[in-house]
Biopython code that builds the backbone (N, CA, C, O; Angstrom):
import numpy as np
from Bio.PDB.StructureBuilder import StructureBuilder

atoms = [
    (1, "MET", "N", (-5.073, 19.997, 6.303)),
    (1, "MET", "CA", (-4.194, 20.245, 5.183)),
    (1, "MET", "C", (-2.743, 20.314, 5.650)),
    (1, "MET", "O", (-1.828, 19.840, 4.977)),
    (2, "ARG", "N", (-2.564, 20.916, 6.820)),
    (2, "ARG", "CA", (-1.211, 21.034, 7.358)),
    (2, "ARG", "C", (-0.615, 19.667, 7.659)),
    (2, "ARG", "O", (0.580, 19.444, 7.465)),
    (3, "ARG", "N", (-1.454, 18.754, 8.135)),
    (3, "ARG", "CA", (-0.970, 17.401, 8.442)),
    (3, "ARG", "C", (-0.526, 16.681, 7.178)),
    (3, "ARG", "O", (0.483, 15.975, 7.178)),
    (4, "PHE", "N", (-1.283, 16.863, 6.102)),
    (4, "PHE", "CA", (-0.919, 16.248, 4.830)),
    (4, "PHE", "C", (0.402, 16.810, 4.317)),
    (4, "PHE", "O", (1.239, 16.058, 3.816)),
    (5, "LEU", "N", (0.599, 18.111, 4.433)),
    (5, "LEU", "CA", (1.845, 18.714, 3.962)),
    (5, "LEU", "C", (3.047, 18.262, 4.786)),
    (5, "LEU", "O", (4.133, 18.055, 4.243)),
    (6, "ILE", "N", (2.858, 18.112, 6.077)),
    (6, "ILE", "CA", (3.955, 17.623, 6.917)),
    (6, "ILE", "C", (4.257, 16.167, 6.586)),
    (6, "ILE", "O", (5.421, 15.767, 6.579)),
    (7, "ALA", "N", (3.221, 15.362, 6.309)),
    (7, "ALA", "CA", (3.442, 13.962, 5.914)),
    (7, "ALA", "C", (4.162, 13.894, 4.564)),
    (7, "ALA", "O", (5.052, 13.063, 4.380)),
    (8, "LEU", "N", (3.786, 14.758, 3.623)),
    (8, "LEU", "CA", (4.456, 14.798, 2.330)),
    (8, "LEU", "C", (5.914, 15.222, 2.486)),
    (8, "LEU", "O", (6.798, 14.652, 1.848)),
    (9, "LEU", "N", (6.161, 16.201, 3.316)),
    (9, "LEU", "CA", (7.534, 16.622, 3.580)),
    (9, "LEU", "C", (8.326, 15.494, 4.237)),
    (9, "LEU", "O", (9.497, 15.298, 3.913)),
    (10, "GLY", "N", (7.707, 14.750, 5.152)),
    (10, "GLY", "CA", (8.365, 13.601, 5.777)),
    (10, "GLY", "C", (8.698, 12.528, 4.771)),
    (10, "GLY", "O", (9.783, 11.949, 4.810)),
    (11, "TYR", "N", (7.756, 12.253, 3.853)),
    (11, "TYR", "CA", (8.003, 11.253, 2.815)),
    (11, "TYR", "C", (9.183, 11.661, 1.947)),
    (11, "TYR", "O", (10.100, 10.869, 1.728)),
    (12, "LEU", "N", (9.162, 12.882, 1.458)),
    (12, "LEU", "CA", (10.230, 13.335, 0.558)),
    (12, "LEU", "C", (11.589, 13.370, 1.248)),
    (12, "LEU", "O", (12.590, 12.943, 0.673)),
    (13, "SER", "N", (11.626, 13.871, 2.464)),
    (13, "SER", "CA", (12.917, 13.970, 3.154)),
    (13, "SER", "C", (13.455, 12.588, 3.515)),
    (13, "SER", "O", (14.655, 12.348, 3.377)),
    (14, "PHE", "N", (12.598, 11.674, 3.973)),
    (14, "PHE", "CA", (13.068, 10.341, 4.311)),
    (14, "PHE", "C", (13.478, 9.569, 3.059)),
    (14, "PHE", "O", (14.466, 8.835, 3.082)),
    (15, "ALA", "N", (12.723, 9.729, 1.960)),
    (15, "ALA", "CA", (13.080, 9.034, 0.727)),
    (15, "ALA", "C", (14.420, 9.527, 0.197)),
    (15, "ALA", "O", (15.248, 8.722, -0.231)),
    (16, "PHE", "N", (14.643, 10.824, 0.218)),
    (16, "PHE", "CA", (15.921, 11.375, -0.235)),
    (16, "PHE", "C", (17.061, 10.911, 0.654)),
    (16, "PHE", "O", (18.103, 10.481, 0.159)),
    (17, "ALA", "N", (16.869, 10.996, 1.962)),
    (17, "ALA", "CA", (17.921, 10.561, 2.891)),
    (17, "ALA", "C", (18.173, 9.065, 2.781)),
    (17, "ALA", "O", (19.320, 8.624, 2.850)),
    (18, "GLY", "N", (17.106, 8.273, 2.609)),
    (18, "GLY", "CA", (17.275, 6.830, 2.459)),
    (18, "GLY", "C", (18.029, 6.466, 1.193)),
    (18, "GLY", "O", (18.887, 5.583, 1.206)),
    (19, "TYR", "N", (17.709, 7.144, 0.100)),
    (19, "TYR", "CA", (18.423, 6.896, -1.159)),
    (19, "TYR", "C", (19.911, 7.203, -0.988)),
    (19, "TYR", "O", (20.772, 6.431, -1.407)),
    (20, "TRP", "N", (20.190, 8.336, -0.369)),
    (20, "TRP", "CA", (21.578, 8.744, -0.172)),
    (20, "TRP", "C", (22.320, 7.761, 0.726)),
    (20, "TRP", "O", (23.470, 7.419, 0.451)),
    (21, "MET", "N", (21.673, 7.302, 1.801)),
    (21, "MET", "CA", (22.333, 6.377, 2.723)),
    (21, "MET", "C", (22.573, 5.013, 2.080)),
    (21, "MET", "O", (23.624, 4.411, 2.299)),
    (22, "ILE", "N", (21.628, 4.517, 1.298)),
    (22, "ILE", "CA", (21.814, 3.223, 0.639)),
    (22, "ILE", "C", (22.911, 3.324, -0.416)),
    (22, "ILE", "O", (23.736, 2.419, -0.545)),
    (23, "GLU", "N", (22.924, 4.416, -1.166)),
    (23, "GLU", "CA", (23.991, 4.611, -2.151)),
    (23, "GLU", "C", (25.357, 4.669, -1.469)),
    (23, "GLU", "O", (26.345, 4.167, -2.005)),
    (24, "LEU", "N", (25.407, 5.268, -0.317)),
    (24, "LEU", "CA", (26.683, 5.451, 0.377)),
    (24, "LEU", "C", (27.156, 4.180, 1.077)),
    (24, "LEU", "O", (28.346, 3.865, 1.042)),
    (25, "PHE", "N", (26.243, 3.445, 1.712)),
    (25, "PHE", "CA", (26.654, 2.347, 2.584)),
    (25, "PHE", "C", (26.393, 0.950, 2.031)),
    (25, "PHE", "O", (26.790, -0.027, 2.665)),
    (26, "SER", "N", (25.746, 0.814, 0.882)),
    (26, "SER", "CA", (25.442, -0.514, 0.366)),
    (26, "SER", "C", (26.692, -1.168, -0.230)),
    (26, "SER", "O", (27.475, -0.522, -0.926)),
    (27, "ASP", "N", (26.863, -2.458, 0.058)),
    (27, "ASP", "CA", (27.988, -3.213, -0.504)),
    (27, "ASP", "C", (27.639, -3.806, -1.863)),
    (27, "ASP", "O", (28.499, -4.378, -2.533)),
    (28, "ASN", "N", (26.399, -3.673, -2.265)),
    (28, "ASN", "CA", (25.944, -4.219, -3.533)),
    (28, "ASN", "C", (26.501, -3.370, -4.673)),
    (28, "ASN", "O", (26.164, -2.192, -4.786)),
    (29, "ALA", "N", (27.339, -3.947, -5.508)),
    (29, "ALA", "CA", (27.952, -3.195, -6.602)),
    (29, "ALA", "C", (27.215, -3.391, -7.921)),
    (29, "ALA", "O", (27.384, -2.594, -8.843)),
    (30, "PHE", "N", (26.404, -4.435, -8.025)),
    (30, "PHE", "CA", (25.761, -4.759, -9.301)),
    (30, "PHE", "C", (24.558, -3.857, -9.587)),
    (30, "PHE", "O", (24.455, -3.282, -10.670)),
    (31, "ASP", "N", (23.659, -3.736, -8.627)),
    (31, "ASP", "CA", (22.461, -2.926, -8.854)),
    (31, "ASP", "C", (22.177, -2.013, -7.662)),
    (31, "ASP", "O", (21.076, -2.020, -7.111)),
    (32, "ARG", "N", (23.156, -1.249, -7.282)),
    (32, "ARG", "CA", (23.034, -0.355, -6.133)),
    (32, "ARG", "C", (21.985, 0.727, -6.371)),
    (32, "ARG", "O", (21.193, 1.023, -5.475)),
    (33, "SER", "N", (21.967, 1.316, -7.554)),
    (33, "SER", "CA", (21.026, 2.401, -7.828)),
    (33, "SER", "C", (19.566, 1.931, -7.816)),
    (33, "SER", "O", (18.733, 2.598, -7.203)),
    (34, "PRO", "N", (19.219, 0.803, -8.472)),
    (34, "PRO", "CA", (17.826, 0.342, -8.353)),
    (34, "PRO", "C", (17.457, -0.079, -6.939)),
    (34, "PRO", "O", (16.328, 0.129, -6.495)),
    (35, "GLU", "N", (18.411, -0.671, -6.235)),
    (35, "GLU", "CA", (18.155, -1.044, -4.846)),
    (35, "GLU", "C", (17.859, 0.197, -4.013)),
    (35, "GLU", "O", (16.922, 0.207, -3.215)),
    (36, "ALA", "N", (18.655, 1.233, -4.200)),
    (36, "ALA", "CA", (18.460, 2.455, -3.431)),
    (36, "ALA", "C", (17.144, 3.135, -3.781)),
    (36, "ALA", "O", (16.433, 3.604, -2.892)),
    (37, "SER", "N", (16.816, 3.192, -5.054)),
    (37, "SER", "CA", (15.581, 3.882, -5.428)),
    (37, "SER", "C", (14.344, 3.121, -4.973)),
    (37, "SER", "O", (13.409, 3.726, -4.447)),
    (38, "MET", "N", (14.321, 1.815, -5.164)),
    (38, "MET", "CA", (13.154, 1.032, -4.761)),
    (38, "MET", "C", (12.977, 1.014, -3.246)),
    (38, "MET", "O", (11.859, 1.139, -2.746)),
    (39, "THR", "N", (14.068, 0.859, -2.525)),
    (39, "THR", "CA", (13.970, 0.828, -1.067)),
    (39, "THR", "C", (13.535, 2.177, -0.519)),
    (39, "THR", "O", (12.726, 2.243, 0.406)),
    (40, "SER", "N", (14.069, 3.250, -1.086)),
    (40, "SER", "CA", (13.707, 4.566, -0.567)),
    (40, "SER", "C", (12.267, 4.937, -0.903)),
    (40, "SER", "O", (11.592, 5.576, -0.096)),
    (41, "VAL", "N", (11.786, 4.544, -2.088)),
    (41, "VAL", "CA", (10.422, 4.904, -2.483)),
    (41, "VAL", "C", (9.375, 4.044, -1.790)),
    (41, "VAL", "O", (8.328, 4.557, -1.395)),
    (42, "PHE", "N", (9.634, 2.742, -1.632)),
    (42, "PHE", "CA", (8.614, 1.837, -1.127)),
    (42, "PHE", "C", (8.746, 1.459, 0.341)),
    (42, "PHE", "O", (7.807, 0.901, 0.908)),
    (43, "VAL", "N", (9.881, 1.743, 0.977)),
    (43, "VAL", "CA", (10.052, 1.354, 2.384)),
    (43, "VAL", "C", (10.342, 2.574, 3.253)),
    (43, "VAL", "O", (9.593, 2.870, 4.183)),
    (44, "ILE", "N", (11.415, 3.270, 2.952)),
    (44, "ILE", "CA", (11.850, 4.359, 3.817)),
    (44, "ILE", "C", (10.941, 5.578, 3.678)),
    (44, "ILE", "O", (10.625, 6.227, 4.675)),
    (45, "GLY", "N", (10.515, 5.898, 2.450)),
    (45, "GLY", "CA", (9.631, 7.039, 2.230)),
    (45, "GLY", "C", (8.294, 6.909, 2.940)),
    (45, "GLY", "O", (7.891, 7.841, 3.635)),
    (46, "PRO", "N", (7.577, 5.775, 2.793)),
    (46, "PRO", "CA", (6.320, 5.628, 3.533)),
    (46, "PRO", "C", (6.497, 5.651, 5.051)),
    (46, "PRO", "O", (5.622, 6.127, 5.774)),
    (47, "GLY", "N", (7.620, 5.142, 5.526)),
    (47, "GLY", "CA", (7.902, 5.255, 6.962)),
    (47, "GLY", "C", (8.023, 6.702, 7.383)),
    (47, "GLY", "O", (7.526, 7.096, 8.439)),
    (48, "GLY", "N", (8.690, 7.501, 6.547)),
    (48, "GLY", "CA", (8.790, 8.932, 6.831)),
    (48, "GLY", "C", (7.446, 9.627, 6.749)),
    (48, "GLY", "O", (7.195, 10.570, 7.499)),
    (49, "ALA", "N", (6.571, 9.178, 5.848)),
    (49, "ALA", "CA", (5.235, 9.763, 5.757)),
    (49, "ALA", "C", (4.421, 9.464, 7.012)),
    (49, "ALA", "O", (3.679, 10.322, 7.490)),
    (50, "ILE", "N", (4.556, 8.256, 7.546)),
    (50, "ILE", "CA", (3.848, 7.911, 8.779)),
    (50, "ILE", "C", (4.367, 8.758, 9.931)),
    (50, "ILE", "O", (3.585, 9.295, 10.715)),
    (51, "ILE", "N", (5.673, 8.876, 10.032)),
    (51, "ILE", "CA", (6.257, 9.714, 11.084)),
    (51, "ILE", "C", (5.850, 11.169, 10.890)),
    (51, "ILE", "O", (5.550, 11.867, 11.859)),
    (52, "GLY", "N", (5.839, 11.628, 9.641)),
    (52, "GLY", "CA", (5.417, 12.997, 9.363)),
    (52, "GLY", "C", (3.958, 13.231, 9.687)),
    (52, "GLY", "O", (3.608, 14.299, 10.188)),
    (53, "PHE", "N", (3.088, 12.257, 9.415)),
    (53, "PHE", "CA", (1.680, 12.407, 9.744)),
    (53, "PHE", "C", (1.470, 12.470, 11.249)),
    (53, "PHE", "O", (0.673, 13.270, 11.738)),
    (54, "ILE", "N", (2.193, 11.620, 11.985)),
    (54, "ILE", "CA", (2.089, 11.659, 13.450)),
    (54, "ILE", "C", (2.586, 13.002, 13.971)),
    (54, "ILE", "O", (1.981, 13.581, 14.873)),
    (55, "ALA", "N", (3.691, 13.501, 13.406)),
    (55, "ALA", "CA", (4.183, 14.819, 13.809)),
    (55, "ALA", "C", (3.176, 15.903, 13.442)),
    (55, "ALA", "O", (3.019, 16.868, 14.189)),
    (56, "GLY", "N", (2.494, 15.766, 12.316)),
    (56, "GLY", "CA", (1.485, 16.737, 11.926)),
    (56, "GLY", "C", (0.294, 16.740, 12.860)),
    (56, "GLY", "O", (-0.263, 17.798, 13.155)),
    (57, "VAL", "N", (-0.103, 15.566, 13.329)),
    (57, "VAL", "CA", (-1.208, 15.489, 14.286)),
    (57, "VAL", "C", (-0.807, 16.139, 15.597)),
    (57, "VAL", "O", (-1.595, 16.867, 16.201)),
    (58, "VAL", "N", (0.414, 15.880, 16.040)),
    (58, "VAL", "CA", (0.876, 16.437, 17.307)),
    (58, "VAL", "C", (1.086, 17.948, 17.191)),
    (58, "VAL", "O", (0.671, 18.702, 18.070)),
    (59, "LEU", "N", (1.727, 18.388, 16.114)),
    (59, "LEU", "CA", (2.049, 19.800, 15.960)),
    (59, "LEU", "C", (0.932, 20.619, 15.328)),
    (59, "LEU", "O", (0.938, 21.847, 15.411)),
    (60, "GLY", "N", (-0.031, 19.944, 14.695)),
    (60, "GLY", "CA", (-1.085, 20.653, 13.985)),
    (60, "GLY", "C", (-2.084, 21.338, 14.886)),
    (60, "GLY", "O", (-2.758, 22.271, 14.448)),
    (61, "GLY", "N", (-2.203, 20.923, 16.097)),
    (61, "GLY", "CA", (-3.147, 21.541, 17.008)),
    (61, "GLY", "C", (-4.552, 21.022, 16.799)),
    (61, "GLY", "O", (-4.794, 20.126, 15.990)),
    (62, "SER", "N", (-5.467, 21.603, 17.542)),
    (62, "SER", "CA", (-6.858, 21.193, 17.496)),
    (62, "SER", "C", (-7.595, 21.962, 16.411)),
    (62, "SER", "O", (-7.427, 23.173, 16.272)),
    (63, "THR", "N", (-8.397, 21.261, 15.657)),
    (63, "THR", "CA", (-9.247, 21.893, 14.661)),
    (63, "THR", "C", (-10.679, 21.492, 14.959)),
    (63, "THR", "O", (-11.213, 20.571, 14.341)),
    (64, "ASN", "N", (-11.295, 22.175, 15.894)),
    (64, "ASN", "CA", (-12.663, 21.890, 16.278)),
    (64, "ASN", "C", (-13.579, 22.774, 15.452)),
    (64, "ASN", "O", (-13.745, 23.955, 15.756)),
    (65, "HIS", "N", (-14.173, 22.212, 14.413)),
    (65, "HIS", "CA", (-15.029, 22.977, 13.520)),
    (65, "HIS", "C", (-16.411, 23.217, 14.116)),
    (65, "HIS", "O", (-17.171, 24.032, 13.592)),
    (66, "PHE", "N", (-16.749, 22.527, 15.195)),
    (66, "PHE", "CA", (-18.075, 22.650, 15.770)),
    (66, "PHE", "C", (-18.098, 23.550, 17.006)),
    (66, "PHE", "O", (-19.105, 23.601, 17.711)),
    (67, "ALA", "N", (-17.009, 24.254, 17.274)),
    (67, "ALA", "CA", (-16.931, 25.040, 18.501)),
    (67, "ALA", "C", (-17.984, 26.137, 18.540)),
    (67, "ALA", "O", (-18.609, 26.345, 19.580)),
    (68, "GLY", "N", (-18.193, 26.833, 17.450)),
    (68, "GLY", "CA", (-19.159, 27.924, 17.449)),
    (68, "GLY", "C", (-20.375, 27.614, 16.613)),
    (68, "GLY", "O", (-21.046, 28.529, 16.137)),
    (69, "ALA", "N", (-20.672, 26.357, 16.426)),
    (69, "ALA", "CA", (-21.780, 25.975, 15.540)),
    (69, "ALA", "C", (-23.117, 26.267, 16.197)),
    (69, "ALA", "O", (-23.292, 26.095, 17.403)),
    (70, "SER", "N", (-24.037, 26.706, 15.390)),
    (70, "SER", "CA", (-25.391, 26.951, 15.853)),
    (70, "SER", "C", (-26.265, 25.798, 15.390)),
    (70, "SER", "O", (-26.190, 25.380, 14.235)),
    (71, "TYR", "N", (-27.079, 25.294, 16.276)),
    (71, "TYR", "CA", (-27.928, 24.171, 15.948)),
    (71, "TYR", "C", (-29.372, 24.606, 15.683)),
    (71, "TYR", "O", (-30.295, 23.799, 15.797)),
    (72, "GLY", "N", (-29.561, 25.845, 15.340)),
    (72, "GLY", "CA", (-30.901, 26.337, 15.051)),
    (72, "GLY", "C", (-31.425, 27.193, 16.182)),
    (72, "GLY", "O", (-30.766, 27.355, 17.209)),
    (73, "PRO", "N", (-32.606, 27.736, 15.993)),
    (73, "PRO", "CA", (-33.199, 28.569, 17.048)),
    (73, "PRO", "C", (-33.447, 27.740, 18.301)),
    (73, "PRO", "O", (-33.681, 26.535, 18.207)),
    (74, "PRO", "N", (-33.399, 28.366, 19.469)),
    (74, "PRO", "CA", (-33.565, 27.614, 20.718)),
    (74, "PRO", "C", (-34.903, 26.892, 20.812)),
    (74, "PRO", "O", (-34.980, 25.828, 21.426)),
    (75, "ASP", "N", (-35.959, 27.445, 20.219)),
    (75, "ASP", "CA", (-37.258, 26.799, 20.360)),
    (75, "ASP", "C", (-37.405, 25.584, 19.441)),
    (75, "ASP", "O", (-38.306, 24.774, 19.658)),
    (76, "ARG", "N", (-36.560, 25.429, 18.432)),
    (76, "ARG", "CA", (-36.668, 24.287, 17.530)),
    (76, "ARG", "C", (-35.523, 23.291, 17.731)),
    (76, "ARG", "O", (-35.433, 22.301, 17.006)),
    (77, "ASN", "N", (-34.671, 23.539, 18.686)),
    (77, "ASN", "CA", (-33.535, 22.668, 18.938)),
    (77, "ASN", "C", (-33.994, 21.466, 19.766)),
    (77, "ASN", "O", (-34.398, 21.642, 20.916)),
    (78, "PRO", "N", (-33.943, 20.240, 19.209)),
    (78, "PRO", "CA", (-34.421, 19.082, 19.969)),
    (78, "PRO", "C", (-33.526, 18.686, 21.125)),
    (78, "PRO", "O", (-33.909, 17.844, 21.937)),
    (79, "LEU", "N", (-32.339, 19.276, 21.218)),
    (79, "LEU", "CA", (-31.427, 18.921, 22.301)),
    (79, "LEU", "C", (-31.720, 19.708, 23.569)),
    (79, "LEU", "O", (-31.198, 19.382, 24.635)),
    (80, "ARG", "N", (-32.548, 20.739, 23.465)),
    (80, "ARG", "CA", (-32.870, 21.553, 24.636)),
    (80, "ARG", "C", (-34.187, 21.094, 25.225)),
    (80, "ARG", "O", (-35.134, 20.844, 24.480)),
    (81, "PRO", "N", (-34.275, 20.977, 26.533)),
    (81, "PRO", "CA", (-35.531, 20.532, 27.174)),
    (81, "PRO", "C", (-36.703, 21.470, 26.927)),
    (81, "PRO", "O", (-37.845, 21.011, 26.915)),
    (82, "GLN", "N", (-36.467, 22.785, 26.727)),
    (82, "GLN", "CA", (-37.551, 23.730, 26.524)),
    (82, "GLN", "C", (-38.290, 23.414, 25.216)),
    (82, "GLN", "O", (-39.493, 23.654, 25.113)),
    (83, "ALA", "N", (-37.589, 22.888, 24.238)),
    (83, "ALA", "CA", (-38.213, 22.601, 22.954)),
    (83, "ALA", "C", (-39.190, 21.438, 23.054)),
    (83, "ALA", "O", (-40.121, 21.332, 22.257)),
    (84, "LEU", "N", (-38.978, 20.579, 24.021)),
    (84, "LEU", "CA", (-39.851, 19.417, 24.168)),
    (84, "LEU", "C", (-40.979, 19.656, 25.160)),
    (84, "LEU", "O", (-41.786, 18.764, 25.419)),
    (85, "GLY", "N", (-41.032, 20.855, 25.710)),
    (85, "GLY", "CA", (-42.098, 21.183, 26.659)),
    (85, "GLY", "C", (-41.866, 20.618, 28.031)),
    (85, "GLY", "O", (-42.823, 20.414, 28.778)),
    (86, "ARG", "N", (-40.650, 20.362, 28.387)),
    (86, "ARG", "CA", (-40.347, 19.816, 29.715)),
    (86, "ARG", "C", (-39.920, 20.908, 30.643)),
    (86, "ARG", "O", (-39.622, 20.646, 31.809)),
]
sb = StructureBuilder()
sb.init_structure("model")
sb.init_model(0)
sb.init_chain("A")
sb.init_seg("    ")
for serial, (resi, resn, name, xyz) in enumerate(atoms, 1):
    if name == "N":
        sb.init_residue(resn, " ", resi, " ")
    sb.init_atom(name, np.array(xyz, "f"), 0.0, 1.0, " ", f" {name:<3s}", serial, name[0])
structure = sb.get_structure()
């Protein structure tokens, strides 16, 4: 869940920053606002989401759900040699 939230934050921050940068630096005077919105939503925002997801994987830590898992009683566990009579 944390990785998804970091990716969402990356998408929103990159899309906002991309919109602002295109509005500020674009020489296009005819349709600057649609250019900025489309580019930020469909190009810069997803790039930020990918970067945010990678940052979430790196910063999210390990989530090993099987660390303390029990696989049943020792006598019925097929992974143990004692259960097979060996």
